[in-house]
C-alpha distance (Angstrom), angle and dihedral (degrees) to the residues before:
residue distance angle dihedral
M1 . . .
A2 3.77 . .
G3 3.75 114.5 .
Q4 3.82 91.8 26.2
A5 3.79 114.6 141.3
A6 3.79 118.7 -99.0
R7 3.80 119.1 -108.3
L8 3.75 93.9 -172.2
S9 3.76 132.3 24.2
I10 3.84 126.3 -158.1
R11 3.84 105.1 -164.0
N12 3.77 122.0 -166.5
V13 3.76 92.6 -40.0
S14 3.85 118.3 -177.3
K15 3.77 129.6 170.2
V16 3.81 127.0 -162.8
F17 3.72 123.7 -179.6
D18 3.79 123.3 -151.8
G19 3.85 113.2 -131.2
K20 3.75 135.9 -175.4
K21 3.88 121.9 -50.4
G22 3.79 92.6 11.1
A23 3.83 94.2 -56.2
R24 3.81 114.3 150.1
F25 3.79 128.4 -157.9
Q26 3.78 122.2 -160.0
A27 3.84 111.1 -150.4
I28 3.87 100.2 174.7
E29 3.72 131.1 12.9
D30 3.83 128.6 -156.8
I31 3.80 100.2 -31.0
S32 3.74 117.0 -179.8
L33 3.79 121.5 178.3
E34 3.78 137.8 153.3
V35 3.84 116.7 -143.2
R36 3.69 116.5 -153.0
D37 3.82 125.7 -136.6
N38 3.82 111.7 -91.2
E39 3.80 94.7 -4.0
F40 3.78 124.1 140.4
L41 3.85 99.8 -129.8
V42 3.87 117.3 -173.6
V43 3.82 120.1 -158.2
L44 3.80 106.3 -155.8
G45 3.82 126.5 -170.5
P46 3.76 147.5 126.1
G47 3.80 121.2 -71.4
H48 3.79 115.9 -78.4
C49 3.87 92.7 10.5
G50 3.75 95.4 126.3
K51 3.91 101.9 -88.2
T52 3.76 93.6 128.6
V53 3.85 91.2 42.7
L54 3.77 87.9 57.2
L55 3.74 92.9 47.2
N56 3.70 92.6 50.6
I57 3.75 90.9 52.2
V58 3.80 90.5 53.6
A59 3.82 89.9 48.5
G60 3.83 90.6 52.4
L61 3.81 91.9 -116.3
E62 3.79 93.9 115.7
S63 3.83 128.0 31.4
P64 3.78 118.8 -132.3
T65 3.80 120.0 -116.1
S66 3.80 85.3 -135.8
G67 3.69 136.9 -4.8
Q68 3.82 131.1 39.5
V69 3.77 145.9 -108.6
V70 3.78 116.6 -133.4
L71 3.79 119.5 -163.7
D72 3.82 116.9 -172.1
G73 3.83 90.7 -18.6
E74 3.76 96.3 -49.8
V75 3.78 125.5 105.7
M76 3.83 110.6 -120.7
D77 3.74 119.2 -123.0
G78 3.78 108.6 178.8
P79 3.86 130.8 -29.9
D80 3.80 117.5 -17.0
P81 3.81 123.5 -158.0
S82 3.74 91.9 -133.3
V83 3.86 90.5 63.9
G84 3.85 116.9 74.1
M85 3.82 129.1 -175.3
V86 3.76 136.6 -153.1
F87 3.70 109.8 -160.9
Q88 3.88 128.5 -153.5
K89 3.92 87.5 -123.4
L90 3.72 101.5 47.2
A91 3.77 99.7 -163.6
L92 3.82 91.9 -153.0
M93 3.83 110.2 -175.9
P94 3.82 103.4 -104.9
W95 3.80 93.5 -155.8
K96 3.84 91.3 58.3
T97 3.74 129.6 75.6
V98 3.81 123.7 -121.4
L99 3.81 90.4 -97.2
Q100 3.80 92.1 48.7
N101 3.81 91.5 47.4
V102 3.75 93.1 51.2
E103 3.76 96.6 44.9
I104 3.81 96.1 48.7
G105 3.79 95.8 94.9
P106 3.81 95.8 52.6
K107 3.82 87.2 44.6
F108 3.84 93.7 55.7
A109 3.83 86.9 45.7
G110 3.81 89.7 60.0
V111 3.78 97.8 -108.4
G112 3.74 114.0 158.1
R113 3.83 120.5 -102.0
K114 3.85 94.7 -112.2
E115 3.77 95.3 47.0
R116 3.79 96.1 45.4
R117 3.78 93.0 46.2
E118 3.83 89.5 53.0
K119 3.84 89.6 47.6
A120 3.80 93.6 47.4
S121 3.83 90.8 46.7
Y122 3.82 90.3 51.5
F123 3.80 92.3 54.2
I124 3.75 94.9 42.7
N125 3.76 88.5 54.7
L126 3.83 90.4 45.8
V127 3.82 93.0 56.2
G128 3.81 91.7 46.4
L129 3.75 100.9 -105.4
K130 3.80 99.9 118.3
G131 3.81 108.2 145.8
F132 3.78 92.6 29.2
E133 3.77 97.8 81.9
D134 3.85 93.7 113.0
H135 3.71 96.9 44.2
Y136 3.89 121.8 107.9
P137 3.82 122.9 -132.2
H138 3.83 92.5 -104.2
Q139 3.76 88.6 62.1
L140 3.85 93.6 55.2
S141 3.83 132.3 83.4
G142 3.83 121.0 -120.1
G143 3.88 91.6 -98.0
M144 3.75 91.0 48.4
K145 3.78 92.1 52.9
Q146 3.84 90.2 51.0
R147 3.85 88.1 52.8
V148 3.87 88.6 53.3
G149 3.79 89.2 50.8
I150 3.76 91.7 49.6
A151 3.87 91.5 47.6
R152 3.76 90.5 49.3
A153 3.80 90.9 52.6
Y154 3.83 93.4 49.1
A155 3.79 91.8 46.6
N156 3.80 88.2 66.7
N157 3.81 88.0 60.7
P158 3.83 97.6 -129.9
A159 3.73 119.5 -173.8
I160 3.86 88.6 -149.9
L161 3.79 122.5 35.4
L162 3.79 120.5 -158.7
M163 3.85 119.1 -159.4
D164 3.76 118.3 -169.6
E165 3.89 109.1 -159.3
P166 3.89 88.7 -52.9
F167 3.80 94.9 175.0
G168 3.75 98.9 38.8
Q169 3.85 94.7 106.7
L170 3.82 94.6 47.8
D171 3.80 127.3 99.2
A172 3.78 114.8 -106.0
Q173 3.80 98.7 -102.3
T174 3.88 91.9 48.7
R175 3.86 89.5 44.3
Y176 3.73 93.0 53.6
A177 3.91 91.8 47.3
M178 3.87 87.8 49.7
E179 3.77 91.8 51.1
Q180 3.82 89.4 55.4
E181 3.78 90.1 46.9
I182 3.73 97.4 48.3
H183 3.78 90.2 53.4
R184 3.86 93.0 46.7
I185 3.83 87.7 52.2
W186 3.80 91.8 47.2
E187 3.78 90.7 50.3
Q188 3.84 91.1 52.1
E189 3.85 99.8 38.2
R190 3.81 103.4 31.9
R191 3.78 117.3 -150.1
T192 3.68 136.2 153.9
V193 3.85 101.8 -98.3
I194 3.82 128.2 -166.5
F195 3.81 107.7 -167.8
V196 3.76 123.7 -170.8
T197 3.77 122.0 -154.5
N198 3.77 141.9 149.6
N199 3.83 91.4 -152.1
I200 3.79 114.1 99.0
E201 3.86 94.9 -161.0
E202 3.81 90.1 51.4
A203 3.73 91.4 50.9
V204 3.78 94.7 49.3
Y205 3.87 90.7 44.8
L206 3.76 94.0 52.7
G207 3.80 111.3 25.9
D208 3.75 133.9 97.2
R209 3.75 83.6 -171.5
I210 3.81 131.1 9.9
V211 3.80 120.4 -148.6
L212 3.76 109.0 -158.9
L213 3.76 114.9 -153.7
S214 3.81 127.5 -157.6
E215 3.78 127.8 -129.8
C216 3.76 117.2 -78.6
P217 2.83 124.5 -21.9
A218 3.86 84.2 47.1
K219 3.75 115.1 -133.2
V220 3.83 130.4 166.8
K221 3.75 103.1 -92.8
E222 3.78 99.1 174.8
I223 3.80 141.7 -16.7
Y224 3.69 118.6 -142.9
E225 3.94 125.4 -163.4
V226 3.81 109.6 -145.0
S227 3.85 111.5 -159.7
L228 3.76 98.6 172.1
P229 3.81 114.1 132.6
H230 3.76 121.1 -116.0
P231 2.96 137.3 -80.4
R232 3.88 85.9 48.7
N233 3.79 120.8 -149.2
M234 3.86 109.3 -138.4
M235 3.85 89.6 -154.7
A236 3.79 96.3 51.3
A237 3.78 117.2 116.0
E238 3.76 97.5 -118.0
F239 3.86 91.7 45.0
L240 3.85 88.5 54.0
R241 3.80 91.3 45.4
I242 3.83 93.4 55.0
R243 3.73 91.7 44.2
E244 3.83 89.8 53.6
V245 3.77 92.9 47.3
I246 3.82 91.5 53.9
S247 3.82 92.0 41.3
D248 3.78 90.8 55.2
N249 3.81 89.0 54.6
T250 3.78 97.7 52.5
D251 3.85 145.0 41.7
L252 3.76 89.7 -125.3
A253 3.76 116.9 125.2
I254 3.76 118.2 -120.7
C-alpha cells in the first residue's frame, strides 16, 4: 500500500482545552498524517492520551486549535456525511428494533422506506445478525450490539469509517471474535477505516499501518507498516516480533 494516494490529510493538528481559572490542557500537539484510500489504519496509544480527541476532530465533532483536516482536497469544517463513526458507547435507541436502529441514518437522509429497508437488511446480514431484525437492544449481547453499531455506520455509506475503541468493553473471547468479524466486513465492504485502540495485539492483528501516539500531549511517536497476510496468527513469529517492537517503544501493556 506504500505510495498510495491519501484520501484524508491531518495537517499540523493541535488541540488545547481551556479549563477552570485560566488553566489550559493540551490534548494533542502538531499531528500530521496521510490516510490512504481503503486502508485499515490503527491509531494506538495509552488511555486518555488524546486518541478520541483526534478522532472527533477528523469526524468534525471538534475543531482543532490549530491545523486542519483535508478530505478529498477540501478542508473539513464540521461533520461530513462521507465520514461515519462507531463509538465505544453505541447509544442504540432502546425503543427501536435492530432494523429500525440500522436504517435511521438513511431515513434522516430522506431515503425511501423500501430502499432503506433493503439497505439496512443487507448490512444486518453482512454483520451476521440475519434473523435478529426485530429484536430490541436489551435482547442482544454486547458483541451483537457492536454489530448493530457497525451495520448502522455502514448503512450511511461513509467513505471513511472511524472506530473509537469499539471492542474495549467486551470480554476477551468476544473481542477476538469481533476483531475477526470487523476485518471480514472490511474485506467485503472496503472503506477507509481509522481504528483507535490501546491494545497492541489488536493493532497488529487489524492494521495495515499502526500510528503510535505518545502520552499527552499526544504526538506521532512512530508509524509502523504491517505487511503480514490475513488472517493473522497472533502466535506467529513475525506477529510476535512486531508486537515486541511496538511494546518496547511504548508504556502500553501487552
